[in-house]
C-alpha positions in Angstrom: 49.8 -44.6 -56.0 49.0 -45.8 -52.6 45.7 -47.8 -52.2 43.2 -46.7 -49.4 43.2 -49.3 -46.6 39.4 -49.5 -46.3 39.6 -52.0 -43.5 41.9 -49.8 -41.4 39.6 -46.8 -42.1 36.6 -48.9 -41.0 38.3 -49.8 -37.9 39.2 -46.2 -37.2 35.6 -45.0 -37.9 34.0 -47.6 -35.6 36.6 -47.1 -32.9 36.0 -43.5 -33.0 32.2 -43.8 -32.8 32.5 -46.4 -29.9 34.8 -43.8 -28.0 32.4 -41.0 -28.6 29.4 -43.0 -27.5 31.3 -44.2 -24.5 32.3 -40.6 -23.5 28.5 -39.6 -23.9 27.3 -42.5 -21.8 30.1 -42.0 -19.2 29.1 -38.2 -18.9 25.4 -39.2 -18.6 26.4 -41.7 -15.9 28.3 -39.2 -14.0 25.6 -36.5 -14.2 23.1 -39.1 -13.0 25.3 -40.0 -10.1 26.0 -36.6 -9.1 22.4 -35.6 -9.2 21.4 -38.7 -7.0 24.1 -37.6 -4.6 22.8 -33.9 -4.5 19.3 -35.3 -3.8 20.5 -37.6 -1.0 22.5 -34.8 0.5 19.5 -32.3 0.3 17.2 -34.9 2.1 19.8 -35.4 4.8 20.1 -31.7 5.4 16.4 -31.4 5.6 16.1 -34.3 8.0 18.7 -32.5 10.2 16.8 -29.3 10.2 19.3 -27.4 8.0 16.7 -25.9 5.7 18.8 -23.2 4.0 21.5 -25.8 3.0 18.8 -28.2 1.9 17.2 -25.7 -0.3 20.5 -24.9 -2.2 21.1 -28.7 -2.7 17.6 -29.1 -3.9 18.0 -26.2 -6.3 21.2 -27.6 -7.8 19.6 -31.0 -8.2 16.8 -29.5 -10.1 19.1 -28.1 -12.6 20.0 -31.7 -13.6 16.7 -33.3 -13.1 13.1 -32.1 -13.7 11.7 -34.0 -10.6 8.2 -33.1 -9.5 8.6 -34.8 -6.2 11.7 -32.8 -5.6 9.8 -29.5 -6.5 7.2 -30.5 -3.9 9.8 -31.0 -1.2 11.6 -27.8 -2.1 8.3 -25.9 -1.9 7.7 -27.0 1.6 11.3 -26.1 2.6 11.0 -22.7 1.0 7.9 -21.8 2.6 9.1 -23.0 6.0 12.3 -20.7 5.5 10.0 -17.7 4.8 7.5 -18.4 7.6 8.3 -16.2 10.5 6.6 -18.5 13.0 9.0 -21.1 12.2 12.1 -19.0 11.3 11.9 -15.7 13.3 14.8 -14.4 11.2 12.8 -14.7 7.8 12.8 -11.5 5.8 11.1 -10.2 2.6 13.7 -11.6 0.4 13.1 -15.1 1.9 9.3 -14.6 1.1 10.0 -13.6 -2.5 12.3 -16.4 -3.1 9.6 -18.8 -1.8 7.0 -17.3 -4.1 9.2 -17.5 -7.2 10.0 -21.1 -6.5 6.1 -22.1 -6.0 5.4 -20.2 -9.2 8.0 -22.1 -11.1 6.9 -25.5 -9.7 3.3 -25.1 -10.7 4.2 -23.7 -14.0 6.3 -26.7 -14.9 4.1 -29.1 -13.2 0.4 -27.9 -12.9 -0.5 -31.4 -11.4 1.2 -30.6 -8.2 -1.9 -29.8 -6.1 0.0 -29.7 -2.9 2.3 -27.0 -4.3 -0.6 -25.1 -5.8 -2.3 -25.1 -2.3 0.7 -23.6 -0.7 0.8 -21.0 -3.7 -2.7 -20.1 -3.1 -2.2 -19.6 0.7 0.9 -17.6 -0.1 -0.6 -15.2 -2.5 -3.8 -14.9 -0.2 -1.8 -14.0 2.8 0.4 -11.7 0.8 -2.7 -9.8 -0.4 -2.5 -10.9 -4.0 -6.2 -11.8 -3.8 -6.9 -12.2 -7.5 -4.0 -14.5 -8.1 -5.2 -16.5 -5.0 -8.9 -16.8 -6.4 -7.3 -18.3 -9.7 -5.4 -20.9 -7.9 -8.4 -21.8 -5.5 -10.6 -22.1 -8.6 -8.1 -24.7 -10.2 -8.1 -26.6 -7.0 -11.9 -26.5 -6.6 -12.4 -27.8 -10.2 -10.5 -31.1 -9.3 -11.3 -31.7 -5.5 -14.0 -31.2 -3.0 -12.4 -29.7 0.2 -14.2 -27.5 2.5 -10.9 -25.9 3.6 -10.2 -24.8 0.1 -13.8 -23.6 -0.4 -13.7 -21.5 2.8 -10.5 -19.9 1.7 -11.9 -19.3 -1.6 -14.9 -17.4 0.1 -12.7 -15.5 2.2 -10.9 -14.2 -1.0 -14.4 -13.5 -2.5 -15.4 -11.4 0.5 -12.1 -9.5 0.2 -12.9 -8.7 -3.4 -16.4 -7.5 -2.4 -18.1 -10.4 -4.3 -20.8 -11.0 -1.5 -23.1 -13.4 -3.5 -20.3 -15.7 -4.5 -19.0 -15.9 -1.0 -22.4 -16.5 0.4 -23.1 -19.2 -2.2 -19.9 -21.1 -1.5 -20.2 -20.9 2.3 -23.8 -22.0 2.3 -22.7 -25.2 0.3 -20.1 -25.9 2.8 -22.5 -25.7 5.9 -25.3 -27.3 4.1 -27.8 -24.4 4.0 -30.3 -24.5 1.2 -31.4 -20.9 0.4 -34.6 -22.0 -1.4 -35.9 -24.1 1.6 -34.3 -21.9 4.2 -33.1 -25.0 6.0 -29.9 -26.9 6.9 -29.2 -30.4 5.5 -26.0 -32.0 7.1 -26.0 -34.6 4.3 -25.7 -32.0 1.7 -23.1 -30.1 3.5 -19.6 -30.0 2.0 -17.9 -29.6 5.1 -20.4 -30.0 8.0 -17.5 -30.4 10.5 -15.4 -27.5 9.2 -16.0 -25.0 12.0 -14.0 -22.2 10.4 -16.7 -22.0 7.6 -19.3 -21.4 10.1 -17.6 -18.7 11.9 -16.6 -16.9 8.8 -20.2 -17.2 7.4 -21.8 -16.0 10.7 -19.4 -12.9 10.8 -20.2 -12.3 7.2 -23.9 -12.5 7.6 -23.8 -10.3 10.7 -21.3 -7.6 9.6 -21.5 -7.5 5.8 -25.1 -8.5 5.2 -26.7 -7.1 8.4 -28.4 -10.5 9.1 -27.7 -11.3 12.7 -30.7 -13.7 13.0 -29.2 -16.0 10.2 -25.8 -15.7 11.8 -27.3 -17.1 15.0 -28.9 -19.9 13.0 -25.6 -20.8 11.4 -23.9 -20.9 14.9 -26.6 -23.1 16.2 -26.2 -25.5 13.2 -22.4 -25.6 13.9 -23.1 -27.0 17.3 -26.0 -29.3 16.2 -23.7 -30.9 13.6 -20.7 -31.1 15.8 -22.0 -32.0 19.4 -18.9 -34.1 20.2 -16.4 -31.3 18.7 -14.3 -29.4 21.3 -13.3 -27.0 18.5 -17.0 -26.2 17.8 -17.6 -25.1 21.3 -14.3 -23.3 21.5 -15.2 -21.4 18.3 -18.8 -20.6 19.5 -17.4 -19.2 22.8 -14.9 -17.1 21.2 -17.4 -15.7 18.8 -19.7 -14.7 21.7 -16.8 -12.8 23.3 -15.7 -11.2 20.0 -19.1 -10.0 18.8 -21.9 -10.1 21.4 -19.6 -8.3 24.0 -19.6 -5.2 21.8 -23.4 -4.5 21.6 -25.4 -6.9 23.5 -28.3 -6.3 25.7 -27.4 -8.9 28.4 -24.3 -7.2 29.7 -20.8 -8.3 29.5 -21.1 -10.6 32.6 -23.9 -12.6 31.1 -22.1 -13.1 27.8 -19.0 -14.1 29.7 -21.0 -16.8 31.4 -22.3 -18.0 28.2 -19.0 -18.2 26.7 -17.6 -20.0 29.8 -20.1 -22.6 29.3 -19.1 -23.3 25.8 -15.4 -23.5 26.9 -16.2 -25.8 29.7 -17.9 -28.2 27.4 -14.9 -28.0 25.2 -12.6 -28.8 28.1 -14.8 -31.8 29.0 -14.3 -33.0 25.4 -10.6 -32.1 25.0 -9.0 -31.7 28.5 -5.4 -31.7 27.0 -6.0 -29.2 24.3 -3.8 -26.1 25.3 -6.2 -23.7 23.4 -9.0 -24.9 25.3 -7.3 -24.7 28.7 -6.2 -21.1 27.7 -9.9 -20.1 27.0 -11.3 -21.5 30.3 -8.4 -19.9 32.3 -9.0 -16.5 30.7 -12.7 -16.5 31.5 -11.8 -17.3 35.0 -9.2 -14.7 35.1 -11.7 -12.2 33.7 -14.1 -13.0 36.5 -11.3 -12.7 39.0 -11.4 -16.3 39.8 -7.6 -16.2 40.1 -7.0 -19.6 42.1 -9.1 -21.5 39.5 -7.3 -19.7 36.6 -3.9 -20.7 38.2 -5.0 -24.3 38.7 -5.9 -24.5 34.9 -2.7 -23.0 33.8 -0.6 -25.1 36.1 -2.2 -28.1 34.4 -1.7 -26.4 30.9 2.1 -26.0 31.4 2.5 -29.7 32.4 0.7 -30.8 29.4 2.0 -28.2 26.9 5.5 -26.9 28.1 6.3 -25.7 24.5 3.2 -23.6 24.1 4.1 -19.9 24.4 0.5 -18.8 24.9 0.3 -20.7 28.4 3.5 -18.7 29.7 2.0 -15.5 28.4 -1.4 -16.3 30.1 0.4 -17.0 33.4 2.2 -13.8 33.2 -1.1 -11.9 32.6 -2.7 -13.7 35.4 0.2 -12.5 37.8 -0.1 -8.9 36.4 -3.8 -9.0 37.2 -2.9 -9.7 40.9 -0.2 -6.9 40.7 2.6 -9.5 40.9 5.0 -8.0 38.5 8.0 -10.1 39.5 6.0 -13.2 39.3 4.8 -12.2 35.8 8.4 -11.7 34.6 9.5 -14.9 36.0 6.8 -16.7 34.2 7.9 -15.2 30.9 11.6 -16.1 31.6 10.5 -19.6 32.4 8.9 -19.7 29.1 12.0 -18.5 27.3 13.8 -21.5 28.9 11.6 -23.7 26.9 11.3 -21.5 23.8 14.6 -19.4 23.7 13.6 -18.0 20.3 10.1 -17.0 20.9 9.6 -13.4 19.6 6.4 -13.0 21.5 7.7 -14.0 24.9 10.7 -11.9 24.7 8.7 -8.8 23.5 6.4 -9.3 26.5 9.6 -9.4 28.7 10.6 -6.1 27.1 7.2 -4.6 27.6 7.3 -5.4 31.3 10.8 -4.2 31.8 10.0 -0.9 30.2 6.9 -0.6 32.4 9.0 -1.2 35.5 11.9 1.0 34.1 14.4 -1.7 34.1 16.3 -0.2 31.3 19.6 -2.3 31.6 17.3 -5.3 31.5 15.6 -3.9 28.4 19.1 -3.4 26.8 20.0 -7.1 27.5 16.8 -8.3 26.3 17.1 -6.4 23.0 20.4 -7.9 22.3 19.1 -11.3 22.9 16.1 -10.5 20.5 18.5 -9.2 17.8 19.9 -12.7 17.6 16.7 -14.4 16.2 14.3 -12.0 14.7 14.0 -9.8 11.7 16.3 -6.6 12.0 13.4 -4.2 11.9 11.8 -6.0 15.0 14.9 -5.5 17.0 15.5 -2.1 15.7 11.9 -1.0 16.8 12.6 -2.5 20.4 15.8 -0.7 20.5 14.0 2.8 19.5 11.6 2.0 22.3 14.5 1.7 24.8 16.1 4.9 23.4 12.7 6.8 23.9 12.6 5.5 27.5 16.2 6.7 27.9 15.0 10.2 26.5 17.7 9.8 23.8 15.5 11.8 21.2 18.3 12.4 18.7 19.3 8.7 18.4 15.6 7.6 18.3 14.5 9.6 15.4 16.8 7.9 12.7 15.8 4.4 13.7 12.0 5.3 13.5 12.5 6.8 10.1 14.1 3.6 9.0 11.1 1.5 10.1 
């Protein structure tokens, strides 16, 4: 009978174990190296502006690694892809993918406050107000931020919860309902102008308290005497509200708004939004030469601002210079070739002047960088202008 070679058996067992452990460690090493390679590639694609490719690589990486930082980076990318202002070709599918990714990120990593902020904004803008409120409440529980407070109040207003909204906004601007006075030191966001405007509109339109609304606006200026944004918002408020039912007359209100805008321009002479506001009040008062000077300055300082070109076109149209208006819009498209608003304004003008061949060319250009339904609507308008009723109806039905 043969004897068992224990020594040989031991060597075989040890050798097998070493081999298995080696294979496991080698596989782990390969997975780790592949994951690092995917992450590096994703970050390079993101740096090169290739967001779609970057998102795919990040998603592959996250299958191998539960990396909170990568989730944060992917969250920003996905929301950028779904943002029509950054990606004119974005569609509903992009939006749903972004929402799903944000939900997954905060579910796996509740500590990612920046991602929860994105998700809260996303749900609010998408009309999921109850969900947005829950996310804002979680954020408010851990940080004091007047931006979050104001968005939270906006959601409460949308849900009809007036007392909750009023309470939060009073805290932001520092109004004490017991003493009926403002306290800048107690305000959670004395420089957050959006909260003042939201509160003023809320008081005036929802609570029928225009006197308190005026006090809020006065406090906004008092607490932000050196803020161009405060004067800009105050002037806009005057034009949007008091022009409708004031006793002074539109011209008087326009002058008051102009004074606000002029002060804003003094404080921020390079701000394109301020320049646009001052130029528009000049145009409305038929001070065309002054408006042109302001917009000439604006286009030099902000050549990538589409609002400047649209304002220049409007100014030309106010003077019945249709050709000049079209040239201004085309000039803007040279700087911003994928601007949906500029191209749409070109189409409007071409339809108005019955330049149907020009509209056809513009629609084809538009089709190259916007959502299909936008291009389809533009083409439907062209078909209507061409009196092709039978071809128009199916396109409108799809929309």
